[in-house]
N, CA and C of each residue as an Amber inpcrd file, in Angstrom:
protein
   348
   2.2480000   0.4190000  24.7490000   1.8570000  -0.8450000  24.1580000
   1.5070000  -0.6270000  22.6900000   1.9120000  -1.5500000  21.8630000
   1.6370000  -1.4700000  20.4290000   0.1430000  -1.6390000  20.1680000
  -0.3520000  -0.9790000  19.1260000  -1.7670000  -1.1240000  18.7790000
  -2.0590000  -2.5010000  18.1890000  -1.0260000  -3.1840000  17.6880000
  -1.1810000  -4.5030000  17.0800000  -0.0740000  -5.4170000  17.6000000
  -0.1550000  -5.9020000  18.8430000   0.9590000  -6.6260000  19.4390000
   1.3300000  -7.9270000  18.7420000   0.4330000  -8.5350000  17.9860000
   0.7370000  -9.8130000  17.3430000   1.2380000  -9.6570000  15.9170000
   1.2110000  -8.4690000  15.3730000   1.6770000  -8.2370000  14.0060000
   3.1260000  -7.7830000  14.0610000   3.9930000  -8.4740000  13.3090000
   5.4160000  -8.1170000  13.3370000   5.8590000  -7.3650000  12.0940000
   4.9940000  -7.2440000  11.0890000   5.3280000  -6.5010000   9.8790000
   4.1740000  -6.5460000   8.8920000   4.2460000  -5.6730000   7.8810000
   3.1920000  -5.6230000   6.8650000   3.7980000  -5.3040000   5.5050000
   3.2630000  -5.9390000   4.4710000   3.6450000  -5.6850000   3.0840000
   2.4320000  -5.0770000   2.3930000   2.5830000  -3.8690000   1.8750000
   1.4940000  -3.1780000   1.1860000   1.9000000  -2.9560000  -0.2590000
   1.0740000  -3.4150000  -1.1880000   1.4230000  -3.2450000  -2.5960000
   0.3600000  -2.4330000  -3.3140000   0.7920000  -1.3380000  -3.9250000
  -0.0660000  -0.5180000  -4.7800000  -1.4040000  -0.2130000  -4.1230000
  -1.3610000   0.2830000  -2.9150000  -2.5770000   0.5210000  -2.1490000
  -3.3670000   1.7380000  -2.5840000  -4.6540000   1.6980000  -2.2830000
  -5.5340000   2.8590000  -2.4170000  -5.9090000   3.2290000  -0.9910000
  -5.3800000   4.3360000  -0.5080000  -5.5420000   4.6940000   0.8950000
  -6.6120000   5.7530000   1.1150000  -6.8340000   6.6030000   0.1240000
  -7.8370000   7.6680000   0.2160000  -8.9560000   7.3530000  -0.7780000
  -9.9730000   6.6880000  -0.3030000 -11.0430000   6.2400000  -1.1960000
 -11.9150000   7.3700000  -1.7160000 -11.8880000   8.5220000  -1.0720000
 -12.7260000   9.6370000  -1.5450000 -12.3690000  10.0460000  -2.9730000
 -11.1420000   9.7520000  -3.3950000 -10.7440000  10.0800000  -4.7690000
 -11.4390000   9.1850000  -5.7950000 -12.0360000   8.0910000  -5.3290000
 -12.7260000   7.1710000  -6.2420000 -14.2180000   7.4560000  -6.3850000
 -14.7850000   8.2230000  -5.4780000 -16.2430000   8.4160000  -5.4320000
 -16.8130000   8.8420000  -6.7800000 -16.2190000   9.8080000  -7.4380000
 -16.7640000  10.3420000  -8.6950000 -16.1480000   9.7310000  -9.9440000
 -15.4710000   8.5950000  -9.7920000 -14.9200000   7.8980000 -10.9540000
 -15.9100000   6.8260000 -11.4120000 -15.6440000   6.2320000 -12.5590000
 -16.4810000   5.1410000 -13.0560000 -16.5390000   4.0090000 -12.0310000
 -15.3870000   3.6620000 -11.4370000 -15.3520000   2.5810000 -10.4500000
 -16.2070000   2.9150000  -9.2300000 -16.0790000   4.1330000  -8.7400000
 -16.8590000   4.5530000  -7.5830000 -18.3510000   4.5350000  -7.8570000
 -18.7260000   5.0170000  -9.0420000 -20.1540000   5.0170000  -9.4100000
 -20.6690000   3.5850000  -9.5650000 -19.8650000   2.7180000 -10.2160000
 -20.2820000   1.3230000 -10.3870000 -20.4680000   0.6220000  -9.0410000
 -19.6450000   0.9750000  -8.0730000 -19.7410000   0.3800000  -6.7360000
 -20.7970000   1.0450000  -5.8620000 -21.2810000   2.2060000  -6.3020000
 -22.2150000   2.9710000  -5.4850000 -21.5310000   3.5680000  -4.2640000
 -20.2560000   3.8750000  -4.3980000 -19.4570000   4.4060000  -3.2900000
 -19.8800000   5.8330000  -2.9690000 -20.2940000   6.0460000  -1.7460000
 -20.7000000   7.3810000  -1.3040000 -19.5270000   8.0630000  -0.6040000
 -19.5540000   9.3790000  -0.4930000 -18.4940000  10.0720000   0.2490000
 -18.3780000   9.5780000   1.6970000 -19.5070000   9.2440000   2.3070000
 -19.4980000   8.7560000   3.6910000 -18.8090000   7.3940000   3.7890000
 -19.1160000   6.5030000   2.8550000 -18.4690000   5.1850000   2.8480000
 -16.9800000   5.3150000   2.5710000 -16.6280000   6.2030000   1.6620000
 -15.2170000   6.4130000   1.3430000 -14.4560000   6.8980000   2.5680000
 -15.0440000   7.8080000   3.3170000 -14.3920000   8.3140000   4.5310000
 -14.2450000   7.2030000   5.5670000 -15.2790000   6.4040000   5.7320000
 -15.2670000   5.3260000   6.7140000 -14.2430000   4.2430000   6.3670000
 -14.0740000   3.9510000   5.0790000 -13.2130000   2.8500000   4.6470000
 -11.7900000   3.2700000   4.2880000 -11.4930000   4.5460000   4.3200000
 -10.1360000   5.0130000   4.0200000  -9.2230000   4.7690000   5.2130000
  -7.9250000   4.7550000   4.9480000  -6.9390000   4.5470000   6.0150000
  -6.9870000   5.6730000   7.0360000  -6.7550000   5.3170000   8.2730000
  -6.6320000   6.2850000   9.3540000  -5.1490000   6.6410000   9.4750000
  -4.7570000   7.7130000   8.8190000  -3.3540000   8.1090000   8.7860000
  -2.8030000   8.3910000  10.1820000  -3.6110000   8.9740000  11.0500000
  -3.1430000   9.2750000  12.4040000  -2.8120000   7.9980000  13.1670000
  -3.6300000   6.9750000  13.0140000  -3.3730000   5.6970000  13.6640000
  -2.1100000   5.0470000  13.0990000  -1.9510000   5.0960000  11.7830000
  -0.8030000   4.4460000  11.1610000   0.5200000   5.1280000  11.4830000
   0.4740000   6.3970000  11.8470000   1.7020000   7.0920000  12.2430000
   2.3000000   6.4890000  13.5060000   1.4940000   5.7990000  14.2990000
   1.9600000   5.2350000  15.5640000   2.3510000   3.7650000  15.4680000
   2.2270000   3.1660000  14.3120000   2.5430000   1.7450000  14.1520000
   4.0230000   1.5130000  14.4510000   4.2930000   0.5110000  15.2910000
   5.6680000   0.2320000  15.6970000   6.3400000  -0.8310000  14.8290000
   5.5730000  -1.6310000  14.1170000   6.1840000  -2.6870000  13.3120000
   6.5960000  -2.1590000  11.9390000   7.5780000  -2.8240000  11.3000000
   8.0260000  -2.3710000   9.9800000   6.9870000  -2.6500000   8.8910000
   6.9570000  -1.7600000   7.9090000   6.0480000  -1.8810000   6.7700000
   6.8590000  -1.7020000   5.4920000   6.6580000  -2.5980000   4.5360000
   7.2550000  -2.4440000   3.2090000   6.1460000  -2.0110000   2.2640000
   6.3150000  -0.8360000   1.6620000   5.3510000  -0.3090000   0.7010000
   5.9380000  -0.4810000  -0.6910000   5.2710000  -1.2940000  -1.5030000
   5.7070000  -1.5590000  -2.8680000   4.8380000  -0.7300000  -3.8070000
   5.4350000   0.2570000  -4.4450000   4.7020000   1.1600000  -5.3300000
   5.0190000   0.8160000  -6.7790000   4.0110000   0.8590000  -7.6210000
   4.1490000   0.4500000  -9.0170000   4.0650000   1.6560000  -9.9420000
   5.0600000   1.7900000 -10.8110000   5.1230000   2.9260000 -11.7320000
   4.0000000   2.9140000 -12.7660000   3.4180000   1.7520000 -13.0260000
   2.3670000   1.6670000 -14.0390000   0.9710000   1.9450000 -13.4790000
   0.8890000   2.4490000 -12.2560000  -0.3960000   2.8290000 -11.6640000
  -0.8160000   4.2030000 -12.1700000  -2.0580000   4.5600000 -11.9120000
  -2.5070000   5.9070000 -12.2520000  -1.7010000   6.8990000 -11.4140000
  -1.4910000   8.1060000 -11.9340000  -0.6930000   9.0940000 -11.1910000
  -1.2130000   9.3630000  -9.7770000  -2.5290000   9.4190000  -9.5920000
  -3.0820000   9.6800000  -8.2540000  -2.7710000   8.5480000  -7.2870000
  -2.9340000   7.3130000  -7.7410000  -2.6570000   6.1820000  -6.8620000
  -1.1670000   6.0710000  -6.5680000  -0.3490000   6.3310000  -7.5650000
   1.0960000   6.3270000  -7.3470000   1.4550000   7.3620000  -6.2830000
   0.8890000   8.5620000  -6.3960000   1.1820000   9.6360000  -5.4430000
   0.6790000   9.2960000  -4.0400000  -0.4640000   8.6300000  -3.9380000
  -0.9590000   8.2220000  -2.6230000   0.0520000   7.3240000  -1.9110000
   0.6650000   6.4060000  -2.6570000   1.6490000   5.5080000  -2.0640000
   2.8990000   6.2560000  -1.6260000   3.3320000   7.2280000  -2.4210000
   4.4840000   8.0530000  -2.0390000   4.1720000   8.7970000  -0.7430000
   3.0240000   9.4620000  -0.6970000   2.6370000  10.2310000   0.4950000
   2.4880000   9.3310000   1.7140000   1.8850000   8.1840000   1.5200000
   1.6950000   7.2480000   2.6210000   3.0420000   6.8030000   3.1890000
   3.9930000   6.5220000   2.3160000   5.3100000   6.0710000   2.7820000
   6.0260000   7.1500000   3.5860000   5.7350000   8.4030000   3.3010000
   6.3720000   9.5020000   4.0230000   5.7300000   9.7460000   5.3840000
   4.5010000   9.3240000   5.5680000   3.7950000   9.5210000   6.8370000
   4.1010000   8.4510000   7.8760000   4.3530000   7.2430000   7.4230000
   4.5430000   6.1180000   8.3360000   6.0240000   5.9870000   8.6550000
   6.3650000   6.1710000   9.9270000   7.7770000   6.2520000  10.3150000
   8.5490000   4.9580000  10.0910000   7.9130000   3.8150000  10.1830000
   8.6110000   2.5400000  10.0160000   8.4940000   1.9780000   8.6000000
   8.1580000   2.8230000   7.6510000   7.9420000   2.3410000   6.2830000
   9.2440000   2.2800000   5.4980000   9.4100000   1.1700000   4.8100000
  10.4190000   1.0560000   3.7670000   9.6440000   1.2260000   2.4610000
  10.2500000   1.8770000   1.4930000   9.5460000   2.2020000   0.2590000
  10.3450000   1.6920000  -0.9280000   9.6690000   0.9660000  -1.8160000
  10.2880000   0.4680000  -3.0470000   9.3820000   0.8060000  -4.2230000
  10.0090000   1.1950000  -5.3450000   9.2700000   1.4330000  -6.5900000
   9.6630000   0.3810000  -7.6140000   8.6710000  -0.0510000  -8.3850000
   8.8900000  -1.0530000  -9.4200000   8.3960000  -0.5020000 -10.7510000
   9.3330000  -0.2620000 -11.6520000   9.0630000   0.4540000 -12.9040000
   8.0970000  -0.2790000 -13.8270000   8.2220000  -1.5670000 -13.9720000
   7.4240000  -2.2820000 -14.9610000   6.2120000  -2.9930000 -14.3970000
   5.7460000  -2.5710000 -13.2300000   4.6690000  -3.3070000 -12.5640000
   3.4260000  -2.4480000 -12.3350000   2.2860000  -3.1420000 -12.2050000
   1.0430000  -2.5210000 -11.7530000   0.5140000  -3.3780000 -10.6030000
  -0.6690000  -3.0650000 -10.0980000  -1.1620000  -3.7730000  -8.9170000
  -1.5230000  -5.2320000  -9.1900000  -1.6430000  -5.6330000 -10.4430000
  -1.8550000  -7.0400000 -10.7610000  -0.5270000  -7.7650000 -10.9300000
   0.3440000  -7.2060000 -11.7470000   1.5940000  -7.8970000 -12.0650000
   2.5200000  -8.0270000 -10.8600000   2.4630000  -7.0840000  -9.9270000
   3.3490000  -7.1780000  -8.7640000   3.0190000  -8.4160000  -7.9280000
   1.7490000  -8.7890000  -7.8700000   1.3760000  -9.9880000  -7.1250000
   1.8960000 -11.2440000  -7.8090000   1.8660000 -11.2660000  -9.1300000
   2.4280000 -12.3850000  -9.8780000   3.9340000 -12.4680000  -9.6570000
   4.5870000 -11.3120000  -9.6310000   6.0390000 -11.2810000  -9.4390000
   6.4560000 -11.7890000  -8.0600000   5.5660000 -11.7360000  -7.0970000
   5.8870000 -12.2890000  -5.7730000   6.1750000 -13.7810000  -5.8470000
   5.5820000 -14.4790000  -6.8140000   5.7990000 -15.9220000  -6.9490000
   6.9710000 -16.2650000  -7.8570000   7.5370000 -15.2750000  -8.5260000
   8.6700000 -15.4880000  -9.4310000   9.9680000 -15.3640000  -8.6360000
  10.6020000 -16.4860000  -8.3580000  11.7970000 -16.5010000  -7.5090000
  12.9570000 -15.6890000  -8.0730000  12.9250000 -15.3590000  -9.3520000
  14.0110000 -14.5960000  -9.9690000  13.7160000 -13.1040000 -10.0730000
  12.5910000 -12.6680000  -9.5400000  12.2180000 -11.2620000  -9.6950000
  12.7400000 -10.4070000  -8.5460000  12.9160000  -9.1310000  -8.8390000
  13.3290000  -8.1610000  -7.8260000  12.2500000  -8.0420000  -6.7530000
  10.9940000  -8.0740000  -7.1600000   9.8800000  -7.9740000  -6.2090000
   9.9640000  -9.1130000  -5.1930000  10.1420000 -10.3330000  -5.6710000
  10.2620000 -11.5000000  -4.8030000  11.4560000 -11.3560000  -3.8660000
  12.5950000 -10.9560000  -4.4090000  13.8000000 -10.8050000  -3.5820000
  13.6090000  -9.7440000  -2.5050000  13.0410000  -8.6030000  -2.8640000
  12.7990000  -7.5400000  -1.8830000  11.8270000  -8.0040000  -0.8010000
  10.7890000  -8.7220000  -1.2130000   9.7930000  -9.2150000  -0.2670000
  10.4310000 -10.1680000   0.7450000  11.2320000 -11.1160000   0.2580000
  11.8370000 -12.0820000   1.1760000  12.9230000 -11.4640000   2.0470000
  13.6350000 -10.4890000   1.5320000  14.5850000  -9.7590000   2.3830000
  13.8430000  -9.0680000   3.5170000  12.7130000  -8.4610000   3.1880000
  11.9010000  -7.7960000   4.2050000  11.4040000  -8.8060000   5.2390000
  10.8710000  -9.9400000   4.7760000  10.3690000 -10.9590000   5.7060000
  11.4510000 -11.4330000   6.6660000  12.6420000 -11.6450000   6.1390000
  13.7350000 -12.1400000   6.9810000  14.2810000 -11.0680000   7.9150000
  13.9470000  -9.8130000   7.6680000  14.4380000  -8.7270000   8.5240000
  13.5270000  -8.4660000   9.7290000  12.3390000  -9.0620000   9.7130000
  11.4020000  -8.7970000  10.8280000  11.3260000  -9.9710000  11.7850000
């Protein structure tokens, strides 16, 4: 039985999956993020390896190198993942591009939706 029987697919854009990398950054300090909270709130990679539904991972070239690499690694761990890179996007602009009917991001997203 699937762990999420009602979910037929997922779109992930420019995700932060390993929060422990943020603990000692300005953002982590501003949030008061502790190592324990980071561990608790990070993705469970073992659980995601068993996901049966398709996932589209949209990675943005304008992200920080660590976050970009997290998305690459994540896409390699999840067996049902499709992976796309967008050269001129970051985690803000990719969301705007979802509403632009002429964008590659929009086209890829709708192709994915129609495939599930």
